[in-house]
C-alpha positions as CSV (number, residue, x, y, z in Angstrom):
1,M,8.5,37.2,4.8
2,S,8.6,35.4,8.1
3,I,5.6,34.3,10.1
4,K,4.7,36.8,12.9
5,Q,1.9,34.8,14.5
6,A,0.5,31.3,13.9
7,A,-2.9,30.8,15.5
8,W,-4.5,27.3,15.8
9,V,-7.5,25.7,17.4
10,H,-8.1,22.1,18.4
11,G,-10.5,20.0,16.4
12,N,-12.9,19.6,19.3
13,I,-14.3,23.1,18.7
14,V,-15.5,22.4,15.2
15,A,-18.9,24.0,14.5
16,L,-21.2,22.0,12.1
17,E,-23.5,23.9,9.7
18,S,-25.8,20.9,9.3
19,P,-27.9,20.5,12.4
20,S,-28.3,16.8,11.8
21,W,-24.5,16.0,11.8
22,R,-22.7,15.1,15.0
23,A,-19.2,15.8,16.3
24,F,-17.9,13.5,18.9
25,P,-15.1,15.3,20.8
26,Q,-12.2,13.1,21.9
27,G,-8.6,13.8,23.1
28,P,-7.0,13.8,19.6
29,G,-9.9,15.7,17.8
30,A,-13.6,15.5,17.0
31,T,-15.0,12.8,14.8
32,V,-17.7,14.2,12.5
33,T,-20.4,12.0,11.1
34,P,-23.7,12.6,9.2
35,Y,-26.8,11.6,11.0
36,N,-29.4,11.4,8.2
37,E,-29.6,11.8,4.5
38,S,-27.6,15.0,4.5
39,T,-24.3,14.0,2.9
40,V,-22.6,17.4,2.1
41,G,-21.9,20.0,4.7
42,W,-19.6,22.7,6.1
43,C,-17.4,22.3,9.2
44,H,-16.2,25.7,10.6
45,F,-13.2,26.6,12.7
46,A,-13.1,30.1,14.3
47,I,-9.4,31.0,14.5
48,P,-8.1,33.4,17.2
49,T,-7.2,36.4,15.1
50,P,-4.5,38.8,16.1
51,V,-5.3,41.7,13.8
52,I,-2.5,44.1,15.0
53,L,0.9,43.2,16.3
54,D,3.6,45.7,17.3
55,G,1.4,48.5,15.7
56,K,1.2,46.8,12.3
57,R,-1.9,45.1,10.9
58,L,-1.3,41.4,10.2
59,R,-2.0,39.6,6.9
60,A,-3.3,36.1,6.4
61,G,-0.7,34.0,4.5
62,S,-1.9,30.4,4.6
63,A,-4.6,28.4,6.1
64,M,-4.4,24.8,7.3
65,A,-6.6,22.0,8.6
66,R,-5.2,18.8,10.1
67,L,-7.6,15.9,9.6
68,Q,-8.3,12.4,8.5
69,T,-11.1,11.1,6.3
70,G,-12.8,7.7,6.5
71,P,-13.2,5.7,3.4
72,G,-16.6,7.2,2.6
73,A,-15.6,10.8,3.1
74,K,-13.8,13.5,1.1
75,I,-13.0,17.1,1.3
76,I,-14.6,19.0,-1.6
77,G,-14.1,22.7,-0.5
78,F,-11.9,24.8,1.6
79,H,-12.7,28.5,2.3
80,V,-11.2,31.2,4.5
81,W,-13.2,34.2,5.8
82,D,-12.3,37.5,7.5
83,G,-15.5,38.6,9.1
84,D,-18.0,38.8,6.2
85,K,-15.4,38.8,3.4
86,R,-14.2,35.5,1.9
87,I,-10.5,35.8,1.4
88,A,-9.7,32.4,-0.1
89,A,-11.8,29.8,-1.9
90,Y,-10.7,26.4,-3.1
91,D,-13.6,24.5,-4.6
92,N,-14.1,21.3,-6.6
93,L,-11.6,19.5,-4.5
94,N,-11.5,15.7,-4.2
95,V,-9.2,15.1,-1.2
96,T,-9.1,12.0,0.9
97,V,-6.7,11.7,3.8
98,S,-6.3,8.1,5.0
99,T,-3.9,8.9,7.8
100,P,-3.8,12.2,9.8
101,N,-2.3,14.9,7.6
102,M,-2.4,18.6,7.0
103,L,-4.2,20.4,4.1
104,R,-2.5,23.7,3.5
105,Y,-3.8,26.4,1.1
106,D,-2.4,29.9,0.4
107,V,-4.6,32.9,1.0
108,P,-4.2,34.9,-2.3
109,D,-2.6,38.3,-2.1
110,R,-2.1,38.0,1.7
111,P,-4.9,40.4,2.7
112,E,-4.9,42.4,5.9
113,V,-7.1,40.8,8.5
114,L,-9.7,43.1,10.0
115,W,-12.4,41.3,11.9
116,G,-11.7,37.7,12.8
117,T,-11.0,34.6,10.7
118,V,-12.7,31.3,10.1
119,I,-11.7,28.2,8.1
120,C,-14.5,26.3,6.5
121,V,-14.1,22.8,5.2
122,L,-16.7,21.3,2.9
123,V,-17.2,17.6,3.5
124,Q,-19.0,15.1,1.3
125,F,-20.0,11.6,2.6
126,S,-20.9,8.5,0.7
127,G,-23.9,6.4,1.5
128,N,-22.0,3.8,3.5
129,V,-22.6,4.6,7.1
130,A,-19.6,2.8,8.6
131,D,-17.2,4.7,6.3
132,N,-18.8,8.2,6.8
133,W,-16.5,10.0,9.1
134,V,-13.9,12.8,9.3
135,K,-11.6,13.3,12.3
136,M,-11.0,17.0,12.7
137,I,-7.7,17.4,14.6
138,G,-7.1,21.1,14.3
139,A,-7.0,24.2,12.1
140,G,-4.9,27.3,11.9
141,I,-3.7,30.3,10.0
142,D,-0.2,31.8,9.5
143,F,-0.2,35.6,9.9
144,F,2.5,38.0,8.5
145,N,2.9,41.7,8.5
């Protein structure tokens, strides 16, 4: 099955669930850092979602995030939502990315998209302030029909 649409957003639009965390937007992406003792939190990317193309409803096939982690950061969860329905969940991860790279996860059963999609990346920081950062470069979803 070939990709019908690939939708991506730049890392500068990252939405942080923890109100104490900070995202510093720059040309190549946003650098996310914790601001206080909160060391685990979600980073959200709202993906432009084409739900119908040429009269056919599209399906989510795979979701990706391009990022880089500092020495004191790791990715511990990756979820994909369509509106209020979680369509993919990868938990108990322990992913570090020392150079910019892409994480790619399948969306099981390639469900039809109905409402609008979001990619959620769960980040855990260590206690070392200088090492606590994640550069969010972008996120996207491949859609099929």
